[in-house]
N, C-alpha and C positions, 0 to 999 in steps of 0.2 A: 269659354273653353280653356283660354290660356290660364286663367285663374285657377281652374280646376287642375290643370297639369301642375302647376306649382304647389297645389295644396297636397296632391298625392304624392309629389317627389318629398315634400317635406315630412309627410307621414312615414314614407319609406326610410327616409334617413333616421328619424326618431326610433322608428321600430327596431332597426338594425344598428343599434348604437355602437356595438363592439366593432363591426366592420366599417362602420362610418368613421370612427375615431381613427382606425388604422389608415383608411384611405386619406382623411384629411391630413393626419400627421405626416404621412409619407410624401404627399403633394405639397405641403406647406414647406417641409425641409428641402425638397428637391427644387421647388420654385425659388425659395430664398437664395439657396447656394447657387443655383443656375444663373439667376439674375445678377448675383455679386460678381460671378467670374465674367459674365457678358459685359457687365459695366466696365470691368478691367480690361477686357479685350477692345471695347469700344473707345476707351481712353487712349489705348496704345495706338489703334488706328486713326486717331483724330490729330495726332502730333503734327503741328506746323501746317495744317490744313485750313486754318482760319484766315490766312492771308488772301486778299482778293486777287493778287498775281501770282498766287503759289504755282500755277502751272507753267509759268514762264520763268521762275527763279531757280537757279542751279547753284550748287556749291561747287567751286573749281578745286579739284584735287589732282594729285599726279602720281604715276608710277616712278619710282626711283631705284636705282641699283640694277644689277644683272645677276643672272644665275640664281643660286639658292638665297642670296641676300635681296632679291627684288621684292619690293613691297610698296604698299600705297601710303602716301602722306596726305593728311587732311589739310596741312598748312601750305601755302605757296609763298612766293616772293612778292614783295609790295609794288614794284612797277608794273607787273603784268596787268594789273586791273586798269590802270591809266592808259597803257599801250592798247589793251582791248577796246576801251571806249573810243580811242581815237583811230584805230586801224582797222577794227572789224565792224563792218557795218550791222551785223546781227546783234551787236552788244548795245543795248539802249542805256544801261547804267550798270554801276558796280558799287559794291560795298565792301570795305576791308574792316576787320576787327583784330585786335591782338590784346593780350592781357597786359595789365599795368603793374610794372615791377618797379617804377620810379617813385610814385607818390602813393605811399600805403597807409600813412596815419592822418587821417583828416580831423580837423578841430573845429568847432564853432563855440566861442566863448568857453565855457568850462566843459563841454562835451567832446570827448575824444573817441573815436571809433576807428578800429583796425580790422574790422571783419567785412568791409564792402567788398563786393564782386565787381572791381571797377575794370573798365576796358577803354582803349582808344578806338574811335571809329570815324568814319566818313560822314558829312552831314547827309548824304543820300540814305543813310540807315533809315531815316524817318519818313522817307518817301517811297522806297523800294518795299519795306516791310510794313504791316498794319500795327505798329505799336504807337498809338496816337498820343500826342502832346496835349496835356490837359491845360498846361500854362506854357507860354512861350510862342516863338514864331516858327512853324514847320518849314518855312521857306529858308529860314536862317537860324538853325538851332543853336550854333556857335558863332556868337558875334565876333569873338576874337580867340586867340589860342588859350586863353586863361578862363574859358567858360566851362561849365560843368551841367549836365543834365541829370536829374535825379529821379528815381521812381517814387510813386506816392508814399510808400512806407518809409523809405530811406528819408524823404524829406520831412516827414512828420517825426522820425526818430531824432533829427537834428534840430528842427524848429518848432516842433509842436503844432499849435494852431496858427501860428504866424505864417504870413505869406512869404514863401521862400524865394520868390524872385527878387533877384538883386542882392540877396544875402552873401556874405564872403565866408568861404571856407579855406582854411590854412592847411598847407601840406608842404612838409620840408621847407618852411619859410617862404613858400609861394602861395600867393592869395589866387583863389578861384571864385568866380562870380557865378551864382546859380542863374542860368539862361532859360531853364525849362524844366518841366515836371511832367514825366511820362507814367502813363497808367502801369500798374504792376503787371508783370508778365503773366500770361496764362500758364497754368501748370503744364499744359501740353504743348509748350514751347520748348524747342531744343536750345535757344537762346535765353539764357537767364543771367541777367546782370542787374546791379544796383545803381551804378554810376557810369556815365559816359563823358569822355573828354575828347576833344578833337584829335585826330591822328596827326594833324600838322604839328602839334605841340610835341608828340613823340619823334617826328623826324627831326625837328629843331634840336631837341635834347640829344638825339643819337648822333647826329652828324656835325654838330658844331666844331667838335674838336678834332674830327677825323683827319688823318694826314695821308690816307692811302687813295684818295681820291673818290671814295664812294660817297653817294648821296641818295636821296629819295628816288631818283629818276634811273640811277643805273646799278643799284645794288641788287644784283641777281644770285647773291650768295646766301642771304638771310631768309630761310623758309620759315617764316614765324606769323604768318598772317592767314586767318580765315577769310576767304574771298567768295563773295557772292555775286553772281552775274544775273541781271535781268535781260533776257533774250526778246527779240521779236518773235510773236506767235509763230511765224513760219521758219524760223531758224532751224538749220540742220545742226544738231549737237555735235556730231563727229567732224563737221566742216569747221566749227568753231573751235573745237579742241585741236585740230591740225593747224589751224591759222595761229593760235596761241602759242603752240610748240615752235612754229618757225619764228616767231617773234622772239621767244626765249633763246633759241640757237643762235640767232643773229647777234644778240647781245652777249651770250655766253656760249660760244661754240663748242666747248669742252663738255657740255651736259648732254651728250648723245644718248645717254641711258634714259632721259627724262621724257615721259609721255603724259600729256594732260587729259584728265577726265572731268566730265561734268555730271554730276549726281543730282538729280531732282530733289528740290527741297523737300517735297512730300514723301520721298523715300529715305531721307537721311537717318530717321530715327530706326528704322527696322531693316535697312538693307546696307551692304557695304558699296562702296563707290563703284566696284566692278560688276555690280548687279547680282552678286552672290548673297545668300540669305545671312542675316544678322539676328536681330531680335524677332524677326516674323516667325522663325520656328517656334519659339515659346508661345506667340500668339496663336499660331494654328493649333499647338498642342492643348492650350487652355481652352480654345474654342470647341475642340472635339471633346474635352473633358466636361465642359458645361452642357454639351448636347447629350452626352452619355448620362449624366446624372439626372437630366430631365427625362431622358428616355427611361431610366430606371424607375423614377416616379410613375411615369406613365404605365410601365409594365405592371407595376404594383396594382394599379387601379384595374387595368384590363384583365389580368389575371383573376382577381378576386371577383370581378363583375361576370366574367365568363364562366368561372368555377361555380358560382352560385346561381347560375342561370337554370340549373336543374331544380333548384328549390323554387324558383319563380316561373317554372314552365306551365304549371297549373293555373297560376294567376293569368299569365299571357294567353292561355288557350280559353279560359272562360271569358276574357274580354272579347276575343275574336268570335266566339260562339255568339255573344249577345250584340255583335255588330261592329266592333272595333276594326278600322282598317289597318294594313300594315303601316301606312304612313302616319297614322295617329299615334300608333305604338312606338314609331321611331321618334316622333317628336317628343313623347312623354319620356323616353329614356335619355334622349339629348338633354332635355331640360332637367332631369334628376342629375346628370353629370355636371351641367352648367351650374346648378345650385350648390353642389358640392365644391366645384371650383371656386365660386364666388367666395364661399367660406374660407377656402384655403388661400385665396389670393389676398384676402383681408389680412388673415394671420401672417402670411408671407411678407407683406410690406411691413407690418408691425415687427416682425423678426429681423427685416433688413435694417431698421432704425436700431435695434439693439445690437446687431452683429457689425454693423459698419465701422464704428471706431476700432475694434479689435481687428477688423479685416484690413483696414488702411495700415494699421501698425505692421501686420504680418507682410502684407504686399508692398509697403512703401509707397502707397498712392495717398492721394488727398481727395477721394471720390466723395461728393456731396449729393445727397438725394434732393435735388432741386426739381420740384415737379413743374416748374415754369419752363424748364429746359426740355425742348421737344425730343432730343436724343434720349433722355432718360425714358420718356414714354415710348419710343421706338423700341428700346431694349426690353422694357417690361411687356409691352404690347406683343411683340415677336415671341417672347418666352411663353407667356400665358395663352395666347391664341394657338400657337403651335402645339403646345402640350395639350390644350383642350381638344383640338381637332383629332390629334393622335390618340387620345385616351377614349374619345366618345364614340366615334364612328363605328368601330368594330363591335363592341358589346351592343350598341343600339341595333345594328343590322342582325346580329346573332339572334337576340331576344325577340325582335319583332318578326323575324322569318320562321319561328317555331311553328310546326303544324299542329293544331289543336288536337285532332283525334289521337295522333301518336302521343302527344304529351299527356292526354287524359288517361291513355291506357298504360303510361309508363315506359313506352318504347323509345322515348327520347334519351334515356339515360345511358344507353350503351354508347351512343354517338358523343355525347358530352363527356362521358367519363374518360374516353381516350385522350381528349384535349391535347393532341400533338402540338397545336399552336401554343398552348399555355406552357408546355414543357420547353418549347424553343425560346420563350420569353424568360423563363426562369434561367435557363443555361445562359442567355444573353446577359442577364443581370450579373450573374456570378463571374463570368468571363471578364466583364468590365472591371469588377472588384479585384479579380486577381491581377489583371494588367496594371491597375493603379497601385496595388500592394508591391508588385515587382518593380515598378518604377520608384516607389518610395525607397525600397532597400538599396536598389543601385545608385540613386543619387546621393543617399546617405554614405554608401561606401566610397563613391568617388570624393566626395567632400572629405571623408575621413583619410583617404589616400593622399589628398593634397595637403592636409594638415601634418601627416606623418611622414611625407616623402623627404627624403635627404635633399636639401636645398643647395649644398655645397658651401654654406656658411652658417655660423651660429648666430641667430637673432635673439636668443633668449635674454630677457631682462634689459634689453637696450633700448634707450630712447634718444630721440635726436631732435634738433632745431636748428634753424638758420641763424647764424651769428651776428649778421648785420655789423654794427660798429665794434663788436667784440672781437671780430676776426683779425685785425692786426695785433691784438694782445693774446692771441691763442696759447703761446707758451706760458704765459704768466697764469691764465685761467687753467690750463691743463695741470700745472704744477699744484695749484690750489686745490682743485677737484681730487686729485690723487691722494691728498692728505686726508680727504673726508672718509670716515668709516662707511663701509658699504659700497665704495667705489672700486670696481675691478679693473677699469681701464677706460682710456679716453683715446679717441682718434678723430680725424677729420677727412672730409672729402668734398667733391663738387656736387654730387647727387645723392639721392636716397637709393640704398643698395637694393631695396625691394622692389623699386620700379624706376629704372634709369630711363630718364626722359630724352636727353640729348642724343643726337645721332648725326653722323656725317659720313660723305662718301668721298671727302677730300683726303685721300691717302695714297702712298704709293710704297711700293716694295720691289725687290728684285724678282723678276719672273712674272710681273703683272702684265697682262695681255692688252693689246690695243683696244680700246672701247670698253674695258672691263671697269666695273665700279663695285667695290665691296663696301656695304654700309656697315658701320661699326658704332658701337656705344661708347664714346670715351668718357672716362672717369678720372678726374685728378684726385690722387691719394696720397697721403704721408707714408713714412716708413712703417707706422704701426697698424695701418689698416689690414693687411693681410693677416698678421697674428692676431690682431684684435677679434677678427671675425672667424679665426680658426680655419682659414682657407688653406688648401693644400698646393703647394708649388710643385707641378710635375716635373718641371725642368728649370735649371737656372737659380738665380738668387733674387732676394727681395731689394726694394729700395733700401739706401743706408741713410738718407737724409742729408747727404752731401750735395753741394752745388751741381756736380756732374750728373746727378740723377735726372736733371732737366733734359738730358739727351739720351735718357733710356726709357724703354717700353717694357711693360709686361702684358702679353696677350692671353686671352683665354684659349681653350683647346680648339673651339669652334672657329675662331679667327685664324688660327694656324692652318686648319683643315681647309678652310674656304679659300685661303690665299695659296694653298698648296706650298707652304714653305717647308722644306725639309731641313732637319738639323737647325732649328730656329735661332739658337742662341748665337748672339754675335752677328746676325744678319741684320742688313740695312733695313730701316722702316721709317717712313715719313708721314706724321699727321698733321694735316694742315701745313703750316709754314715750318714746322719743327722737324729737322733731320735727326736721326738718332739711331741707336741700336737696340735689338731685342735682347733683354737680359734675363728673361723668365717667361715660363708658361704656366699660368694658374689652371687649376682643374675647373672644368665647366661648372657654373652655378647659375641658379635660376634668378633672374632679376626682372621678371614680368610674370603675367598670369600663366598658368599651365596650359592655358589653350594655345599659347605660342611656343614654338620650338625656341631653344636656346640660340640666341643670335651671337655675331661676333662682338666681343668687347675688348677694350684695351684700357689699361691703366697707365697713367703718365704722372709726372711730378711737376707740379706748377703751384706753389703755396698760395699766391694771390687769388687763385680760383677756388680754394678749398674753403667754402663758406658754410657748409654743414658739419655740425659737431655731433659725435656720437658718444654716449656715455653708457657704459656697462655697469649695472649694479650687481651686487652679490645675491640679490633676491631678498635681501633684508634691508631694512632701514631705506627703503625706495623713497619714502616721503621726505626724509632728511636729506637725500642726495638731490631730490628735485628743488627742495628749498634752498640748497647750497647753490646749485646751478642758477636758481632765479636771482640770488644775491649777486652772483658775478654778472648776470645778465644786465640788472638794474644799474650796476656800476657803470656800464657802458651804453646801455640803451634805456635811459631813466623814463622816457616818454611812451616806451612801446611795451605792451604786455607780452610776456613769454607764452609762446605757442608751441608746445613740444608734443611728440606723439611717439609711443612705444611702437617698435618695428612689428611686434605681433599684431597690434591693432592695424597698422598700415597693411600687412600681408592679409589679414581677414577681410578688409575692406575690398580686396581685388575680387572677392567671391561672394559678395554681398547678393548679387543677382542670383547665384546658384543656391545660396542658403535660403533665400526667399522662396525660391522655386521648390526646394527640398521641403521646407516647412508646409507650404501649401499643398504640396503632393501628399504630405501626411494627413492633412486635414480632409483633403477631396477623398482619399482612399477610405478613411474612416466613416466619412458620411455616406459614401457609396455602398460600403458593406452594411451599414446600419440599416439604410433604406431597403437595402436587398433582403435583409433578414426580418425586417418588418413585413414585407410581403410574404416571405417564406412562413412566417408565424401565423399570418391570416390564412394562408393556404393549408397549413397543418391543422389549424383549428377547424376549418371547413371540412377537411378530410376526416378528422376524428368524428366530426358531427354527422356526416352522411354514412359513416360506417358503424355507427353506434350499435345497430342490430348484429352486424357481423362480428364485432368485437365481443358482444355479449354471448353470442352462439359459441364462438371459439373458446372463451374462457369456461363455459359450461361443459364443454368437451375436453377440457383439461389443459388448454394452452397457458403456458407460463406468462408472467409479466414481461420477462426479457424477450420472449418470443413475439408478444404483441408490439412491443416497442419497435423491434426489428421489422415487423410487417408494416409499420406505418412509415418508418424513417427510410427504409432502404430505397424507395423510389426517389425520394428527394436527394439523397446522398449520391445516387447515380447520375442525376443530372449535375450536380455540383462537380463530380469527377469529370463528366464530359466538358463542362465549362473550363475546367483547369486545362484539359489537354487542348482546347481550342485557344485558350488565352496564351499559353506558353509560347508558340511561334511568333504571335503578334507582338507579345511584350519583348521578346528577344530582338526582334526587328527594330521595333521603335526606340529602345533604349541603346541599341548599338548606333542608331542615327544621332541620338542625343549626344552620346559619348565621342562620336567622331569630331566634334568641335574642339575636343581637346587633344593637344599634341602629346600629353602624357595622361595616360588613363588606365583604369582598371580593365582586366579581363572579365567579362560576364560569366560568373560561375554557376554551375548546375544547381548548387544548393540553395540559390537564391529562389528559383522556381519551386523547388521542393518545399522550402519554408512558407512561401506565399500559398501554395496549395494546401498544406497542412493547415495553415491558419484559417483559410477560407472553409476548409471542410470541418475544422473544429468549432468554428462560429456557427456554421450551419447545422451541424449536429446538435450543438446545445440549443439551437433555437427550435429545431423540430423535436428534440427529446422532451422539451418542457410539455407540449401538448400531448406527445405520445405517452409519457408516464401518467399523466393526468386520465387520459382515456383508458390507459391499461389497468389502473387502480380503480376504476368506477366499479360498483357492484353490479354484476351481470344481471341479477334478478331485476333490479331497478331499471336498467338499460332496456331489457326486454320488455317490461311491464310499459315504459314509456313509449315504446315503438308500437 
């Protein structure tokens, strides 16, 4: 019996090749794209969840600042981890990590590498997290302060096939012995490093020459450490946070604005520390898009199956007359769907292999189709089984429930021709397509707005790099560079203007209230910095380069407003330990992503902290200018490669995520509307087929080709127009939610919805018109004779 079912199903597929090809094509495309998106979603949701103790590991973060400058810091002070282990019973262990800015050029024999992502960390890193040591002692990964642990890839880069244990790497004339090799970090780990050194070495290096009494145990000023806590399973997170805050205030009573937060490791990738949404919004959006694309593919199959049920009504009736039961017919139609799905699934998996490299490039992922990974089978199985169930049950129930006598008398046609359900499905398809198109336009417009918005400074044709040992010779380097053709200007500062990283609340001014903390972004700049970037001084004057400038400050407008300083020129201001006066107010400028509001910033003059050099070219001879900069670099840093970046590239990198989202939206919208049109094409073909006699009669009675086209197309166009009206409010709400993450954003314009609607209407009209014109041009005598 089962073999007969499959044989009959195969005959039906072969007999109706045109409809079979449309169904298989639509399902293949829908399954392939839906699975790709779901693999991306699965990868995002899996971040940091592979650790055995993940449910008890938290990253320690803190609220800092008051009022409008209040914000979350991901970094904490070093001593809090040790105090937590000693004084808070709920804390089983702690791990600190911080970047390495001391030893950056590692050598082994003739191999020199300056690209390692190195970090200082505690030995507990290897016991709290599941990053297993392949070689070395997990109980004592750092036998002494000059030990280093490498990843597999890094070890191979230095030593090839040699055993790395015991090998010596040199950095800044300091030798480091390789004491361990760790497995390469999984791609779904938020922690990604190549080399680890003991944090005790950092403390020795940092504090050995200090004269202010600070050391590793009492420095509650330096917020530079990622701190992870392993808590007891029954620990109260809020209680631990309160105890840690009390410890901090006991050691530094003036930090009354500070509150500790504990963020679960499993939430770190997709949520902010205060529990608000971060990347999870994009994950949810892509999950919905994947389901919608799979739904569109299902709708194509359901529409064509139910539409063609009229043509199969007599077949079903004859089977019932000769004894077939409803259950047998139901199984027959389920097997037909399963067979078609099997073919589509095989093709979809083949298409996955072809699309995956391009998809990884577009999405920034490194997804691999590893069929030994059960997560892959979960995603593929869920997509295929869900789509199969959704597509097969309704058509099978409809066909198996036909009444034989009515079908043989032709009385079933009126019920099936109304096909309200089928119309709803067509409307759903095009509503989804319009929503995706609106999303594409709005994301593109927001990115264009970001690129074209006035930043408050001119970054055109400017490249920058850290000077290292060139810094003491800046004046000579600057004079030499200015003599080069193509160099329009040179300046220096302590930070990259596109993204100022440093921040402090250690400041005072006249009028500051008790307990108030204003977080500011301090930047040491020289006298050329403001004119170099064509920044506008709203009040006061610029630095002059004189020694007296060390007692002067220039604030941005937001800093003046936040501090409530009226008539700021000449007013007192204290930054850290430096008392001075405000000599200028610079117009606000964007020094972070447009997702963030402009924060308070302050320029000060301290030449020994200005380690970043900026070189502006005329737009011509850029290669010669870079070569000249490299010659100067090599003069003072012969062992180090020059690592420069144009500010335009740094700026664009701030929006990599949004750019990838926009590109993927373009692709998804295109695929959604193509699959929808494929189904519409099949329905239009079917409609022309069942109305052949009607078209012939109308033409004999004088109907024009235009009239016939209108007759066949108008019903479909009505459905697309309804879809547009349904899609508009949904798209408006969804994109306003997406734009709400930006502090500086476009307004959603009405023309975006009109354009998306017209585009959907045009594509649908072209799809339907092809079959309508073909039917209208058919010879009516031939049509009537065949009928």
